[in-house]
N, C-alpha and C positions, 0 to 999 in steps of 0.2 A: 324693647320700647324705644330704642335709640332710632335716630334718623336713618334714611337709606344709605347703604354702603356702596361706594363706587371706587374704581381704580383712579389713582392719581395719574393723569395722562402724562406719559413719558414722551421722549423725542420721536418715537415711532409708534407703529401700530402694536397695541398690546392686548392680547386676550386676557380676560380676568373673569371672576365670578363663575367659575366652572360648576356645573350642576349635572346631576344624574337624576332623571325623572323629576326635575324641578326642585331637587334638594341638594344641599351641600354635603358631600361625603356620606351618603346614606349607608346605614349598617343594616343589612338584611332585606334587600329589595326582592320582590317576588315576580319581577318582570323578566321574561326571556329575551326581549329585545328592547332594552332601555334606551331612552333618549338622552344623548350626551350633548350638552349645550354650553355655550360660552358667550361672554359679552366682549365688547371692544371699546378701547379708548385710545386716543391719540391727541397730541398737542398740535399736530399739523392740520391745517385747514385743507379740506378736500381729500383727506386720507380715506382709503377704502381698501378692503381686502380683494385680492384677485384669486386666491385659492386657499385651501386648507388641507391639512392632513391629520387624521386621527389614528392613534395607535392604542390598542388595548393589550395589556400584559397580565397574565396570572401571576400572583405572588405565592410562592411556596416556602415553607419552613419558617413560619412566623411573619409578622407584619412588616418586618424589614428584610425579608428573605429574598431569595432569588426571583427575578422577574423573567417570566417565560412568554415570548411573543405569542399572541393569540389571533389578533386581527389587525389589519392595516388597510386603511381606505386608499392608500396611495394619494397622490396629489389630485385634488378635486377642484376643478375650475368652476366656481359658483360664487360670484361676488355678493350674493344676497344671503348666503348661508351663515347661520349662527348656531346650527345644531346638526346632528346626524343621528340616525337610528342605528343601533348596533345590528350588524348583519353578518357576523362571523360565525364560527363554529359554536355549537350549543354550549351555553354557559353551564358550569357545574354549581350545584347547591353548596352553600356554606363555604364560599371561596371569595377571597379578596382579589380584586382586579385593579391594577393601576391603569390610568389612561392619560394620554397627553394629546394636546392639540397644538399644531404648529400653523400659524397664519402668515401668509405672504402679503406684504403691503404693496401699494402701487409702485414703490421705489425698488421693489425686489427684495427688501429686507424680510427676514423670517424671525418671528418671535414665538416662543413656545411657553405653554403653561401646563401644569399637571395636577391631577387629583386622583381620587380612588372611589370605588364603591364596593360593596360586599353583598353577595347574594344570600338570601335566606334559603328556605326550602322551595325550590323552583318546581312549578307544576310540570309534570311530564318529563322531568330532567333525567329520570332513570337512576338517580342517586338514592341513597337510603333516606326514607322519610322519617316521620315521627315514630317514636317507640314508647313515649311516656304515657301514663294513664291520668285521667282526670281524677282528682282527689278532693275530699272535703272532710270536715269534722263529723263525728258521729251525729247524724240528724236528730236522734233522740235528745242529745245533749244541747244541740242548737235550739231546739224548741223549748228548752227550759228557760222561762222568763223570770228574772228577779223582780221582786216587788219594787214598784217605783219609790224613790226616795224624794224628800222635799226638794223642790226646785227643778225636777225633771219633767214637770208638766204632764205627768202620767203618760209619757210618750210610749212606754213599753206596752201600754194597753192597745196600741195600734199594731202590735205584732212585730215591732222592731227587734232586730237580732244583734247579738254581740259580734264584733269582728273576731276572726279566728286566726290564731298563730299556728304556723307549721314549720317544722325543722327537719333537717336530715344531715347528720354528721357523715363525713367521708374523708378518705385519705388518698390524695392523688399520687401518681408515680413521680419519679424524679424529674426535675427541670422541665415543667411545662413551658411551651413556647407561645401558646395561644389558648385563650379560654373564652368561649362565647356562651352566654345564657340566652336561650330562646324561651320566651315565657308569655303566657296570656292567662286570662281568667274569665269565667262567667261571673261577673261582678267586678270589683276593683282589687288591684293587688299592689303591694309594695314589697320589693325583694331586698334582702340583705345577705351579704357574704362576709362571714367573720366579723359581724358587728358593723360593717360599713354598708350604707345604703347603696343600692345598685341603680345607677342612672339618675336623671333629674326630672323625669316625666311625672306628671300628676294625673290622677284620675284615670290611670291606665287600666285596661287597654283601650279605653275610649268607648263610645256608644255606637253600636251597630245593631241591626236586627239580628239577634243571636240565633234566630231560627234559620237564617240564610248564610251568615258569615260571622266569624269571630276573628278579629285582628290579633296578631301576635307582634311582639317587639323583640329586638336582638340587642344585647348589651355586651360590650367588651369588659370582661372582668379579670383579665390576665393579671393586672397589678394587685388584685385583692387576694390572690391565692397565696398560701404560706406552706412551709414544710410541716409535715405531720398532719394532725387532724384539722379539718376545715368544717365549717357549718354553713350550709345553704338554708336560708330561712325566709319566711314570707308571712305577711299579714293580709288577709282577704276580707272584704266587706261587701255588702249587698250591691251598692251602685245602681246602675240602670237595670241590671239583670233581675234582681229580686227585691229592690227597694221601691219606694214611691216614685213613680214616673208619670209626668203629665198631670192632668187635672182629674183623672179617674180616682175616686176615693179608695180604691183597692190598692194593696201593695202589688208590686210588679209580678208577683207569682202568677197573677192573671194575665200578664203580658208575656213573660219569658220563663222564669224559673222560680224556685222556692228557696234555695240557699246557695251561697257562693261556692265556686269550685276553682281549683288551680290546676294548670298544666304547665310544666316546665322541664326543660332539658339543658343541662350544663354539659357542653362539649369541650373537652380538654384535649389539646393536641400536644404531642411530645416530639422532641427531636427525632428525626427519622421517619416521621409521618404517622406513627401510631396514635390512636385516639381512644378516649374513654368517655362514656356518656353516663351522667348521673341524672336520672329522670324521676319525676314524681310517680309514686306507686305506694304499695302497702308498707314499704320500709319507713316511710315518713311518719312522724309523730305530730299530733295536733292537740291544741288546748285553747280554751277561751282565755283571752287576755284582758287587759285593763280597759279596753274600749267596750263599754256596756252596750252601746248601739252606735251605728253610724249610718246616716241616711242623707242622700243628696238634698232632699227638700226639708226634712224635719230637723236635721242637725246631728250633732255628735256629742257623746258623753264619755269622758275619760275618768275612770276611778283609779287613781294612782296608788291606792292602798293595795291593789291587786297586782302591782308591778312585780316582775320576777327578773331582777337584773341578771344579765349574762345569758338570757335564753337564746340569743342569736349568735353566741360565740362558742368556741371549743371549751370543753371542761365544765359545761353546765350540768348540774345534777338535777335530773327531772324529778318532779313530784309524781310518783306513780298514780296518785289519785286524781291528778289534774290532766296529765298527758295520756293520750290514747293513740292507738294505731289509726292511721288515716283510713277513711272509708273510700274505696275505689268506686267511682260512679260510672266509668266507661272508658273505652279505648278508642273512641271515634275521633278522627282527625280530618274528616272530609271537608268541614266548614272552615278550616283554618286558612287565613290569608295574611300575607305580610302587610303591615301598615304602610300606607302610601303618603300620609300627611305628617307634618311636624307634630310632635306631641304637645299636649297641654303642659305648660311650665309656669312656675312662679317667676314672673318676669320683672317685678318691680315691687318696692315697698313704699308705703305712704305713711308719713308721720302725722300725728293728730294736728289738725288746725286749732282745735280747742277741746278742753276737757272741762265739763261743767257738772257740779254736784247738784243732783236733783232731789236728794233726800238722804236719810241715814243709810250709808253703805250702798248708795245707788249713784252712779255717775253716767254721764252721756259723753261719748267721744265722737267728735265730728272730724272725719278725715278730709273734708273739703272737696271730695270727688265721689260721685256715684260710680261704683265699679263692681266687678265680680271677683270674689276671692274669699278671704277668711281673715280673722284676727289672730295675731300672735301676741300672747300676753306673757310677760315675765314678772313674776311676783316672788317676794321673799318673806320668809317667816310664817307661812300659813301652817297652822297645826293640822295634823292628820284628821281627815274627815271634813275639814272646812270646804265650803262650796262656793264656787263662783259661777254665775250664769251670765251668758252673753246673748242678748237679743239683737237682731239686725233689722234695719229698716232704711228705706230710701228717703223718707221725709219726716218732718216734725208736724204735729198738729198745731192748732192755733194757740195752744197753751204751752208749747215748747216741749211736749213729751213725744216719745217715739211713736210714729204712725205706722201701724202694721195691718190695718184693715184690708189693704189691697193685696196682701200676701195670700188671701183666701185661706186655704187649709195648710199652707206651708208654715210650719212653726219657726223655722230659721233660727233655732236656739241651740247654742252649744253650752255644755256644762263641764266644769272641772271640779273633781273631788280630790282634794290635796292628799298627798301621801306622807306629809310631814318633813319633806326635804327642806334644806335651808333655802334653796332657790328652785323654783319650778318654772319651766317654760311650757306653756300650753299652746299648741297649734293643731287644730283638727287636720286630718289627712285624707278623709274619705267623704268630705262634703264641701260644698261651697255655697256662697250666698251672694245676692245682689243687694248692695247697700252703700250708703254714705255714712250712716250713723250706727253706732253700737252702744247699746245700753248695758252697762256692766254692773251687776249686783253682787255684793258679798265682800267688798273691800272697803276698809276705812278710808284709805287714800289711794290715788292712782298717780304713779309717776309717768308723765307723758313719754319719757324715754323708754319705758317698758311696754309700750303699746305700739303696734305697727299693723297697718293694713297690708296684707299680702295679695298682690294682684295676680290672678290666674287667667290665662287664655291660651288658645292654640298659638304656638310660637311662629306665626307667619311673619317672615321678615318684613319690617316696615319699609315701604318703597317710595312713598310720596311725601312731599312737604308743600304746604301752602301758607302764605302770609299775605296780608294786605294792610292798607292804611286805616281801615275801619275796625276798631277793637271789637265791636259787636259781631261783625262777620268772622273775625278770627276766633272769637269765642264759640260761634256756631260751628266752625270747622273742628275745633277741639271737642265739642260735644258730640259731633258725628263720629269722630275717631274713637272716643271713649265708648260710645255705643257699640261700635264694631268690636272693640277689644272685649267688651263685656259679654257679647253674644256669640263670639266665635270660640266656643268652648267645646271641642271635639266635633260638634256639628254646628251649623248656623241656626241658633235659636231665635225665638221671637223676643224673649225677655229672660233675665237671669234670676229674678227674685221670687216670683209666685209659683203656685202649683201648676206650672205649665212647661216652660222651657222646651218647647217642641221645635222641630226643624220644619217650620211652616215654609212651603215652597214659594208662596207669593212674596213674603217678606224678603226671602233670599234673592229672588229674581229681580225685584225692583231696586234693591240696594246693590246688586252685584257691580254695576258700572262704577259706583263710588268706591266699593270695597277694593276693586282691582287697582284703583289709583292710590289708595292709601297703603296697601300692602301687597306683597306677592302671595296671592291666594291660589295659585295654580294647583299645588299639591293638595291643599285643604279641600278645594271643591272637587278635585279628582276623587278623593275619598268619599265625599258626600254623594256625588253622582252615582256611585255604586249602590248607595242606599236608595236613591231615587229610582234607578232602573230596577233594582231588586224588588221594590215595593209595587211595581206595575202589575196589574191584574192580568191573568191569562187572556182576557178579552182586549187588552191594550190600554186600560185606563190607568193613568197615573193617580197617585194619592194626593192628599192635601198636606201631609207631613211625611217626612223621612228622617230617621228610621220610622218604619210603620209600627203603629201601636194598636192593640185591641182597644175598642171603646172610642176611637177617634174616627170620625166620618171618613171612610176609606175612599169613596169615589170622588175624584178630584173636581174642583170647581174651576170655572173659567178664570184665567189669570193665575191660579194656583197650580193646577196640574200642568199648565203650559210651561212652567219652569223646566220641565223635562226636555223642552226644545230650546227655550230662550237661553238657559244657562250654558249648555254646551256651545251654542253659537257665539255667545259673547266671549267665553273663554278662548275660543279659537281666534277671534279677531284680536284679542289682547296678546295672547302668548304664541300664536302661530303654530300650535301643536295640533296637527290634523288628527291625531289619535283620538282626541276627545270627540270628534265627529264620527270617526269610524266606530268607536265603541257605542255611541249613542244612536246611530242612525236607525237601527232596527226598532228601537223603542220609540223614537220620534215618529217613524212611519206608522207603527202600530197605534199610537195615540191619535194621529190624524185619521186613520182608517176607522177607529172607534167612534170619534165624533161624527165623521161623515156617514157612517153606517146608521147612526141613530138620528141624523138630521139631513136626510137626502135633499131637502129643499134649500140647504145651505144657510138657513137661519138657525143658530144654535140655541134651541129652547128645550131640548130633551136630553136627559142624562147629564145634568149640570151639577150633580152633587149638591152640597148645601148652598151653592151659589152666593158667595159673600159679596159679589159685585164690587163696587169701588168702596172697599171697607172703610167705615168711619168717616165718610165724606159728608161735610155739611150740606152739600147739594147732591142728593143721590142721582145716579145715572141709571136709565132703564137697563134691566138685566140683559135683555136680548141684544142691546147695542154693545154692551161690554163683551158679552160672550162671542158674538159674531166677529167683532173686531179682532179678538184674540184668535179665533179660528182662522181668520185670514192671515194674520201675522205668523202663526206657527206653521201653517201650510206653506207659506212663502219661504220661510227659513228652512223647512225640511227639503223643499225643492233645491234651494241653494246648496244645502249640505250634500245632497245626492250628486249634484254637479261637481263639487269639489273632490269627492272621494271616488268619482268615476262610475257612479250608478246612473248612466245616461237615461235609460228608459224611465226610471223613477223620477229623475229630474223633470222630464217632459210631463209625466203624469201629474206630479204634484204642482208643477208650475201652471199647468192648465187649470187645475182645481183652484189654486189660489186666485187666478184671474176671475174665475166664475164667482168665487166668494166675494171678491171686491165688487164685482158688478151687482151681485145680489144685495150687498150692504147698501150701496147707493140707491138701488131701486126700492128697497124696503124701508130705509131709515132717513133718507136725505131728500129734501124738497128741491125743486128747481132753483130756488134762491140760495141753496147751500145750507139751509137750516137742518140740523140733525135732531132726530127724535130725542126728547128729554131736555134739549137746549142747555146742557151743562158744560162746564169747563172740560171735564174729563171726556165727554162725548167728542168734542172737537179735538182734544189732544190725542186721543187714540186714533181718530180718523186721519189726522195730519201726520202724526209720528209714524203710523203704520202704512202710510201712502195708500189710503183706501179710496180717495176721491178722484174723480176726473179732473184733469188739469184746470178746466174752466171754472170749477167750483171751489178750488183751493182759496182764491182771494176772498170769496164770500165767507168761507168757514173761518179764515184768519180774522177777518173783520168782526165776525160775531164773537169769536174767542176774546179778542181784544176788548170788545164792549163789555162782556161778562166780567173780565178781570177788572176793568175800570169801575164798573158798577158795584163791585164788591169792596171797593175801598180806595185804591186798587188792593185786591186781596186774592187769596187762594181759597177755593172751596172744593178742592179735590180730596179724595181719600188716598189709600195706599197705592192704588193702581195708577192714579193720575199724577201724583205729586212729583215723581222723578222726571216727568215729561214737560212740566209747565215752563220752566226756565229755558230748556233747550229748544222747545218748539217756538216760543215767543221770539227767541234770539234768531232762530233759523229763518224766520219770516220778517225780520227787520224791526223787531220790537224789544231789543235788549234793554231799552230804557224801562220798560214795564217789568222785566225780570229783575232789574236792579231795584225798582220800587217795591217789589214783593220782598226782596231781601231786607230792605230798610224798615218794613212795617213792624210795629211793635204791639199792636192790638191783636187779640185772637180773631180768626186763625192766622198765625204767622209763626215763622221760625224764631224770631227774636223774643216773642212774648214769654215763652218759658224761661229764657235767660234773665228776663227782668225779675223773675221770681226765684232766682238762684239755681236754676237747672244747670247741671254739668253734663248731662246726656240728653238725648232726644226723647221726648215723651211719646207714648202710644197715641194719645189724643191731642188735638190742638188745644182743647180746653180741659186738660187733666186737673187743673186747679184754676179757679178764677176768683177775683176779689169779691164778686157778688155771691157766688154759690159755694165757694170753698172747693173741697175735693169732689171730683166726679164720682159716680157710683163705683164703689170699691170692687164690684164684681168684674170690672174690665177697665183697669186704670193703672197701667204700668208707667213708671217714670224712667225707663231705660229700654227703649224699643226703637230699633234703627230705621224702620221703614220710611218714616217721614223725613229722615235725614238724607234721602236720595238726591236732594238738591246738591249734595257735596260734589257730585260729578261736574256740575256746571261751574263750581268755584274753580276747578282746575281748567276745564275746557273753555269756559266762557270768560270769567273774570280775568284769570291770568292768561288765557288764550292758548293753552297747551293742549293740542288735539291731534288726532290722526286725520289724514285726508280720507274722504269717502272711498271705500274699497280697499284701503290699506289694511294690512295684517301685520301684527307684531311690530308696529311703529316703523315700518319701512318708509312710509311717506308721511311726514308731519304736516300739520296745518297749524300755523301760529297766527291767531287773529284775536287780539285782546279786545274786550269790551269794557272800557274803564268806568262807564257810568259817572258817578260823582266821586269816585275814589281818586286818590293821587298816587297810589302805587299798589302793585300786586306782584307776587312771584310764585311760581310752581315749578317743582322739579320732580322727576319720576325716574326710577331705576327700571327701565324697560328691558325686554329680553335682548335688545340690541346694544344697550348701554344707556348712559345717562342722557335724558332729554330734559330741557328746561326752557322756561320763558319767564322773564321778569321785566316789568316796566315801571317807569316813574313819570309823573307829569309835574313839572315845576316851571313856573314863570313862562308858561306858554310853550315849553320845549318838552316833547315826548321822547323818552329814551327807552329803547327796547333791546334787551339782551336775550340772545337765543343760543342754545346749545343743541347741536345735532350730532348723534353718534356716528362713527365711521360706517360707511356703507349705506347710510340713510340720506335722505334729502328732505327739504321742507319748502313749502310755500308760505311766505311771511307777508302778512297784511300790516302795513304801517300807516296809522292814521296821521294825516298831514294836510295842511292847507296849501302846501307848496311842494308838490312831488319833485320838482327839479332841485329843491334845496336839501333833500334827504342825504345824509352822510352816514357812512359806515366806517367806524374806526378812524374818524377824522377826515376821511377822503370822500369825495363825491361818490354816491352809491354806484354810478355807472362805471367807476374805475376800480371798485373794490374787488379783491380776489375772491373767487368762489360765489359771486353774486351776479345774478342776471335779472334785469328788469322784465317782469312778465306782464305788466299792464297796469292800468290805473282806472279807478272809478272816482266819482266825486268824493273828496275827502280821504282817499286811500291810495296808497301805492303798493302794488304787489310785486314781490321779488321771489325768485327761486334761488335757494342756497344749497350748497353741498355740505358735507359734514364739517364740523368745526364750531368755534365760538364766534359770535357776531355781536356788534354793538351799533345799533342804528340810532340816529338822532334826527328829529324832524320838528319843524315849526307847525304847531296846531292852531295858532291864532288866526 
């Protein structure tokens, strides 16, 4: 949760931020040809790379052992390169590789940086694969449900199951030099070795469509091994596999499976190269533990009276009545894949803002921030059998009590049954909740120091920062960021609190441009796109949610299913990794062919799934307008993708089809005066953003859009599909003043209205709560839903002015063009794949100051607002004399300059 990390620029060109497949030192990659990338920094203006050299070396005999050369690119002359795909001899499974990149600067100096990656079980590598078996507890014993006790809300009546403990003693040989644990579960797992927790991931192995793919993780456990007996232990729980998932009232046995299972292999390597494998199988022992039930939506109950200290350590004496031989459920390994994304982690703790007594033994804790995670509670002196119940909610009702109606069937309730210890620390491990408030029942007093909110999310490195002079806009940015954190939990969900939490494709695609500026989400979306592609039907239809679930409308709606095209394309433009296009093209093409096949007249009206249109828009847009606009956009991007990856015939075919759809859109939905059917903001936004109109009609469409915005307040009347487009489109057509007016609006619908009512995340609805009506219908009213926060992209690109030039990929060509509006300052920085990019400006006493950072090898076009182009100065010198700056032209009120890499400070008179 810290800010973006960048290298301190030294005297020369420095490579830093080395990554393998968009991750830092990944353990257990499953890619045969990984992408090795680096970023660049330099204190010298105009510095740029002239060449690079990458070497890969296999590490033998432990992690600090001998390095054996494997592959060397030699010197590669490519000034734009900040990455290379491995193209050496076949990598070996379960092997560590060191790699180094040496970059030559324009002055001939060479700087080197190094990193490493480690392979998992590589597909087709010819090495030994998996040998372990899937195991579980005796199913007959799992099905035994204890009677509900007071305070458990009879949750066991829903068929909730206990979490299961598993253990295996073993004695390794002498002097192990390396030990790796390869592990996954159908369900959720937590591993322990000799009483020490393995890794820091949460909710592992994450959510996939288990019918198609099960991710595994790899952990370095060398330091946890000891002489003599060791114990490998695990706790497994239902999770997405067999718990409640989505808004289907059934447990997930109807979706995936009925009880959790574990698969693990501990590989121990000894001096001399000998190895030993301890895998899951019938030798393992299992038992029900103190977690009576654990469910992602319903909550978790710990009965510490059932605790058996030492169960995960050597020397534990098993109770033969409690521990049983593990049940083997299969030896199938075909669906196992290495994780590609960062794990979910506990990334931050929140102290209570306030603790309020509501009644006898009932307290309300306000953490001051809506987030996804859990409560950690430390209590002292609880007698055995004493019960503490924690209920979670996002809001309070008008009487100050916890509001939970909008959770629908999600109980979001955790229960502690004390075991009589002098001090008890209660923290659920196999559930999470979306909440700001926690109602705690069962304690006479609560010490605020003993209560913490533990924030969970996929640990995508934070990459962007934005600040400005308007506290309301800054609060909006923070709310957008917290919405992203709350909903990037293994997959990009719609909301973290109620009985849904699904990977809705539209929410993800409209928010992606903002998400990419806030954090490095390349690996995160790489993992999710595997689910998107895997959920595609044999006929070519993408779904509405991924991972795919039974009971959710499978056939994708316009704007939802189109994420299968839009997301890969945007990831490519931000990160410059062509592999995302190569992996996605066939599914993109199949989707376009599916829509075209069922709509040969090119108006998309058939096979539209549930057709959500512009979801939750105050002014609905005709469905065929929305659908056909997206049909054109996706077809155009599929054509461009084909061109980039060398599919020339496909590029011509889809390019021609896109042109025909655009022509049909105009003929069917647009009048000669530029009016679009439906006459809504979103109709014009889609047509303008997707370049669907003939050039002569664009001014008329812009004029009508502007009129609609002004007539609304000025205000925004779009839903999910239009909201991210309104500020950029207005700005692109000369109406940044209106975009700023929308930012300042405080009446609904507006972004600042929820903040007036204490919101700390983005709401699902513009009017989730109003002073006149109170809460919206609880059936669809989330207070942590990031889609309407898609305006965050424009805060970076428009307000601060930090953007890519049209056609630029991976921030090779920057465009810096601030739109100050009524603000007096703004600043944005972003850790791009090339290095740090930044733009910050202030306006004081009629002087505009603009600071720009361009990474080595990149360049930028900078627009400086000024009333006197001849008086613009850079670093105190006339701009025409500044190093690395070339005047590129001027328009009324603006001077354009071209700059090379480096840091610049422009000052200009704007009076």
